[in-house]
N, CA, C and O atoms as a GROMACS GRO file, in nm:
protein
  232
    1MET      N    1   3.884   8.176  15.689
    1MET     CA    2   3.971   8.117  15.590
    1MET      C    3   4.084   8.217  15.562
    1MET      O    4   4.061   8.336  15.543
    2ARG      N    5   4.204   8.167  15.562
    2ARG     CA    6   4.320   8.252  15.535
    2ARG      C    7   4.327   8.286  15.387
    2ARG      O    8   4.275   8.213  15.303
    3PRO      N    9   4.392   8.398  15.354
    3PRO     CA   10   4.404   8.437  15.213
    3PRO      C   11   4.473   8.331  15.126
    3PRO      O   12   4.437   8.312  15.010
    4VAL      N   13   4.570   8.261  15.183
    4VAL     CA   14   4.640   8.156  15.107
    4VAL      C   15   4.545   8.042  15.074
    4VAL      O   16   4.547   7.989  14.963
    5GLN      N   17   4.461   8.004  15.170
    5GLN     CA   18   4.364   7.897  15.147
    5GLN      C   19   4.261   7.940  15.042
    5GLN      O   20   4.224   7.861  14.954
    6ARG      N   21   4.216   8.064  15.053
    6ARG     CA   22   4.119   8.115  14.955
    6ARG      C   23   4.178   8.116  14.814
    6ARG      O   24   4.112   8.080  14.718
    7ALA      N   25   4.303   8.158  14.804
    7ALA     CA   26   4.369   8.161  14.673
    7ALA      C   27   4.380   8.020  14.615
    7ALA      O   28   4.362   8.000  14.495
    8GLY      N   29   4.408   7.922  14.700
    8GLY     CA   30   4.416   7.784  14.654
    8GLY      C   31   4.284   7.733  14.600
    8GLY      O   32   4.280   7.664  14.499
    9LEU      N   33   4.174   7.768  14.670
    9LEU     CA   34   4.043   7.726  14.623
    9LEU      C   35   4.005   7.796  14.492
    9LEU      O   36   3.949   7.733  14.402
   10LEU      N   37   4.035   7.922  14.482
   10LEU     CA   38   4.005   7.996  14.359
   10LEU      C   39   4.085   7.942  14.241
   10LEU      O   40   4.038   7.942  14.127
   11ARG      N   41   4.208   7.897  14.269
   11ARG     CA   42   4.292   7.840  14.163
   11ARG      C   43   4.227   7.715  14.104
   11ARG      O   44   4.245   7.687  13.985
   12LEU      N   45   4.152   7.639  14.186
   12LEU     CA   46   4.083   7.521  14.134
   12LEU      C   47   3.981   7.557  14.027
   12LEU      O   48   3.953   7.476  13.939
   13LEU      N   49   3.927   7.678  14.034
   13LEU     CA   50   3.828   7.721  13.935
   13LEU      C   51   3.891   7.789  13.815
   13LEU      O   52   3.833   7.789  13.706
   14GLN      N   53   4.010   7.846  13.833
   14GLN     CA   54   4.070   7.926  13.727
   14GLN      C   55   4.161   7.845  13.636
   14GLN      O   56   4.156   7.860  13.514
   15GLU      N   57   4.244   7.759  13.694
   15GLU     CA   58   4.339   7.683  13.612
   15GLU      C   59   4.265   7.573  13.538
   15GLU      O   60   4.176   7.507  13.593
   16ARG      N   61   4.303   7.554  13.414
   16ARG     CA   62   4.237   7.453  13.330
   16ARG      C   63   4.340   7.361  13.267
   16ARG      O   64   4.454   7.399  13.241
   17ASP      N   65   4.296   7.238  13.242
   17ASP     CA   66   4.379   7.142  13.171
   17ASP      C   67   4.381   7.178  13.023
   17ASP      O   68   4.317   7.274  12.980
   18SER      N   69   4.455   7.100  12.947
   18SER     CA   70   4.465   7.126  12.803
   18SER      C   71   4.330   7.112  12.732
   18SER      O   72   4.310   7.172  12.626
   19ASP      N   73   4.239   7.033  12.789
   19ASP     CA   74   4.107   7.018  12.726
   19ASP      C   75   4.004   7.117  12.779
   19ASP      O   76   3.887   7.110  12.741
   20GLY      N   77   4.045   7.211  12.865
   20GLY     CA   78   3.957   7.315  12.916
   20GLY      C   79   3.886   7.279  13.044
   20GLY      O   80   3.805   7.357  13.094
   21THR      N   81   3.913   7.161  13.100
   21THR     CA   82   3.850   7.118  13.224
   21THR      C   83   3.919   7.185  13.342
   21THR      O   84   4.041   7.190  13.349
   22THR      N   85   3.838   7.237  13.437
   22THR     CA   86   3.897   7.298  13.556
   22THR      C   87   3.952   7.189  13.647
   22THR      O   88   3.913   7.073  13.638
   23LEU      N   89   4.042   7.229  13.733
   23LEU     CA   90   4.099   7.133  13.829
   23LEU      C   91   3.992   7.083  13.926
   23LEU      O   92   3.999   6.969  13.972
   24LEU      N   93   3.894   7.168  13.956
   24LEU     CA   94   3.785   7.125  14.043
   24LEU      C   95   3.707   7.010  13.980
   24LEU      O   96   3.671   6.914  14.049
   25ASN      N   97   3.680   7.018  13.851
   25ASN     CA   98   3.608   6.909  13.784
   25ASN      C   99   3.691   6.781  13.784
   25ASN      O  100   3.635   6.672  13.793
   26ARG      N  101   3.822   6.793  13.775
   26ARG     CA  102   3.907   6.673  13.783
   26ARG      C  103   3.896   6.609  13.921
   26ARG      O  104   3.895   6.487  13.932
   27LEU      N  105   3.887   6.692  14.026
   27LEU     CA  106   3.875   6.639  14.162
   27LEU      C  107   3.741   6.569  14.183
   27LEU      O  108   3.732   6.475  14.262
   28LYS      N  109   3.638   6.614  14.115
   28LYS     CA  110   3.505   6.558  14.133
   28LYS      C  111   3.484   6.426  14.059
   28LYS      O  112   3.386   6.356  14.085
   29LYS      N  113   3.574   6.391  13.967
   29LYS     CA  114   3.558   6.266  13.893
   29LYS      C  115   3.571   6.147  13.988
   29LYS      O  116   3.656   6.148  14.077
   30PRO      N  117   3.488   6.046  13.971
   30PRO     CA  118   3.499   5.929  14.058
   30PRO      C  119   3.632   5.855  14.034
   30PRO      O  120   3.687   5.857  13.925
   31ALA      N  121   3.678   5.793  14.138
   31ALA     CA  122   3.803   5.718  14.130
   31ALA      C  123   3.785   5.595  14.042
   31ALA      O  124   3.676   5.538  14.034
   32LYS      N  125   3.891   5.554  13.976
   32LYS     CA  126   3.887   5.432  13.896
   32LYS      C  127   3.888   5.313  13.991
   32LYS      O  128   3.923   5.326  14.109
   33GLY      N  129   3.850   5.200  13.941
   33GLY     CA  130   3.845   5.079  14.021
   33GLY      C  131   3.984   5.036  14.067
   33GLY      O  132   4.084   5.073  14.005
   34PRO      N  133   3.990   4.958  14.174
   34PRO     CA  134   4.120   4.912  14.223
   34PRO      C  135   4.188   4.820  14.124
   34PRO      O  136   4.123   4.745  14.051
   35ALA      N  137   4.319   4.826  14.122
   35ALA     CA  138   4.397   4.740  14.032
   35ALA      C  139   4.514   4.681  14.112
   35ALA      O  140   4.572   4.746  14.198
   36TRP      N  141   4.546   4.558  14.080
   36TRP     CA  142   4.656   4.492  14.149
   36TRP      C  143   4.787   4.566  14.129
   36TRP      O  144   4.867   4.576  14.223
   37SER      N  145   4.811   4.619  14.010
   37SER     CA  146   4.937   4.691  13.984
   37SER      C  147   4.944   4.818  14.068
   37SER      O  148   5.051   4.856  14.114
   38HIS      N  149   4.830   4.884  14.088
   38HIS     CA  150   4.828   5.005  14.172
   38HIS      C  151   4.862   4.969  14.316
   38HIS      O  152   4.937   5.040  14.383
   39PHE      N  153   4.807   4.857  14.364
   39PHE     CA  154   4.837   4.812  14.500
   39PHE      C  155   4.986   4.781  14.516
   39PHE      O  156   5.047   4.817  14.616
   40LYS      N  157   5.044   4.714  14.416
   40LYS     CA  158   5.188   4.681  14.424
   40LYS      C  159   5.272   4.808  14.425
   40LYS      O  160   5.370   4.817  14.500
   41ASN      N  161   5.236   4.907  14.344
   41ASN     CA  162   5.309   5.035  14.344
   41ASN      C  163   5.296   5.105  14.478
   41ASN      O  164   5.392   5.163  14.527
   42LEU      N  165   5.177   5.101  14.537
   42LEU     CA  166   5.156   5.162  14.668
   42LEU      C  167   5.240   5.092  14.775
   42LEU      O  168   5.297   5.158  14.861
   43ALA      N  169   5.247   4.959  14.770
   43ALA     CA  170   5.327   4.883  14.867
   43ALA      C  171   5.475   4.919  14.853
   43ALA      O  172   5.544   4.935  14.954
   44LYS      N  173   5.524   4.933  14.730
   44LYS     CA  174   5.663   4.974  14.708
   44LYS      C  175   5.688   5.113  14.764
   44LYS      O  176   5.792   5.138  14.826
   45HIS      N  177   5.594   5.202  14.743
   45HIS     CA  178   5.609   5.339  14.792
   45HIS      C  179   5.613   5.341  14.945
   45HIS      O  180   5.692   5.414  15.005
   46LEU      N  181   5.527   5.262  15.008
   46LEU     CA  182   5.526   5.256  15.154
   46LEU      C  183   5.656   5.199  15.208
   46LEU      O  184   5.703   5.243  15.313
   47GLU      N  185   5.713   5.102  15.141
   47GLU     CA  186   5.843   5.050  15.182
   47GLU      C  187   5.949   5.159  15.174
   47GLU      O  188   6.034   5.172  15.263
   48TRP      N  189   5.944   5.238  15.068
   48TRP     CA  190   6.038   5.348  15.050
   48TRP      C  191   6.022   5.450  15.163
   48TRP      O  192   6.120   5.498  15.218
   49VAL      N  193   5.897   5.483  15.197
   49VAL     CA  194   5.871   5.579  15.305
   49VAL      C  195   5.922   5.524  15.437
   49VAL      O  196   5.985   5.595  15.515
   50ASP      N  197   5.895   5.396  15.463
   50ASP     CA  198   5.942   5.334  15.587
   50ASP      C  199   6.093   5.336  15.598
   50ASP      O  200   6.147   5.350  15.707
   51ALA      N  201   6.162   5.323  15.487
   51ALA     CA  202   6.308   5.324  15.488
   51ALA      C  203   6.363   5.458  15.535
   51ALA      O  204   6.470   5.464  15.595
   52TYR      N  205   6.290   5.566  15.509
   52TYR     CA  206   6.336   5.700  15.547
   52TYR      C  207   6.273   5.751  15.676
   52TYR      O  208   6.311   5.857  15.725
   53SER      N  209   6.178   5.678  15.732
   53SER     CA  210   6.107   5.727  15.849
   53SER      C  211   6.183   5.703  15.980
   53SER      O  212   6.157   5.771  16.079
   54GLY      N  213   6.276   5.609  15.980
   54GLY     CA  214   6.349   5.579  16.103
   54GLY      C  215   6.279   5.474  16.187
   54GLY      O  216   6.332   5.433  16.291
   55TYR      N  217   6.161   5.428  16.145
   55TYR     CA  218   6.088   5.326  16.218
   55TYR      C  219   6.100   5.195  16.142
   55TYR      O  220   6.108   5.196  16.019
   56PRO      N  221   6.101   5.081  16.211
   56PRO     CA  222   6.106   4.952  16.139
   56PRO      C  223   5.973   4.928  16.067
   56PRO      O  224   5.868   4.975  16.112
   57PRO      N  225   5.977   4.856  15.956
   57PRO     CA  226   5.852   4.827  15.883
   57PRO      C  227   5.754   4.750  15.969
   57PRO      O  228   5.794   4.673  16.056
   58ALA      N  229   5.627   4.770  15.946
   58ALA     CA  230   5.521   4.703  16.025
   58ALA      C  231   5.506   4.558  15.982
   58ALA      O  232   5.422   4.486  16.038
   0.00000   0.00000   0.00000
């Protein structure tokens, strides 16, 4: 493991949110259920990415 990678992992244990939760604990939380609005936002984002990628949309 490179020193940069090790530092990144250690930062997950050291940095805390305003409520004292480590970033690692935030990563371990289960994902929320799917939502239609989230899907629509993701579709818009993918259209934006496709516009800058140089490839035609699928």
